[in-house]
C-alpha positions, 0 to 999 in steps of 0.5 A, a space after each residue: 500500500 506504500 505510495 505517495 500521491 502528493 507532499 503531505 505538507 501541501 495537502 489541501 485540508 480545506 478542500 478535503 473537508 469540503 468534500 467530506 461535508 458534501 459526500 459524507 453526512 456528518 449526522 450519519 457519521 456521528 450516529 454510526 460512532 454512537 459517541 457517549 459524553 465520557 468517551 475518549 476518542 483518537 482521530 488519526 489523520 485529523 486534517 483540519 480537526 473538523 471531526 475531532 471538534 464535533 466529537 469533543 462537543 458530544 464527548 463533553 465529559 470525555 477527551 478527544 485527541 486529534 492526531 495529525 502528521 502535518 504542520 499545516 493540519 496541526 496549525 488548523 487544528 490548534 486554531 480550531 481548538 482555540 476558537 472553539 474553546 473546547 478544553 477536552 480536545 488536544 492536538 497530538 502532532 505525530 506519525 501514526 506509524 511511529 506510535 506503538 501504544 494506542 491504549 487509553 481510547 474507547 474509539 479510534 477513528 480514521 476518515 479517508 486516511 487508512 489507504 494512505 498509511 504506509 505501515 498498515 500492518 504495523 498499526 493493526 498489530 499495535 492496535 491489537 496488542 495495545 487497545 483497551 478492552 472493548 475499544 472500537 476502531 472506525 474507518 471511512 474509506 473510498 469505495 473501489 468503484 467510486 468516481 472520486 478519490 485516489 486512484 483505484 489501485 490505492 483504495 481498500 475495498 470493504 472486503 479487503 479491509 475486513 480481511 486485513 482486520 481479521 488477520 489481527 483478530 478484529 471483527 466487523 461489528 457494523 457497516 454503513 455505505 454512502 455513494 462514494 464511501 463506506 464506514 466500518 466499525 471493528 473490535 477485537 473478537 
């Protein structure tokens, strides 16, 4: 799955965010995640922090960590945190490939990110060995045949994701489809 479509520092987070708003209804994402007021949530590849902010508003007694690799995205998230005044949201500038402990979270969320991660197997192994009991992992990814998104050869189909997750003991718990994307939720079996 290793590839480079662009420089991550040049990634247009606002364009990506506009696309998410157009094609992935936020209400359906929030219903799918079923966020509780005390949830501890990690968003990997948080982009401009739009999802993380929404999660933090709902998990008002919990905590949301927005993990972002780029300086540009990190700046956008930091600005969002300041403007929103949310005290239960933090920025974690990190490369998920260099994180070996994912404990402390009830929910881990990635939106249109997993297909771009160069160390998928390493992350899945780290999830398997470190996540808290009962934690859920949520993905939004492009459908293989979608008319938008990265080149099809870089996408991960629903069956491929389920197979990858199954290799590490994760079971598909629920799924939801959009026109160009799908959502999956997994937990350890």
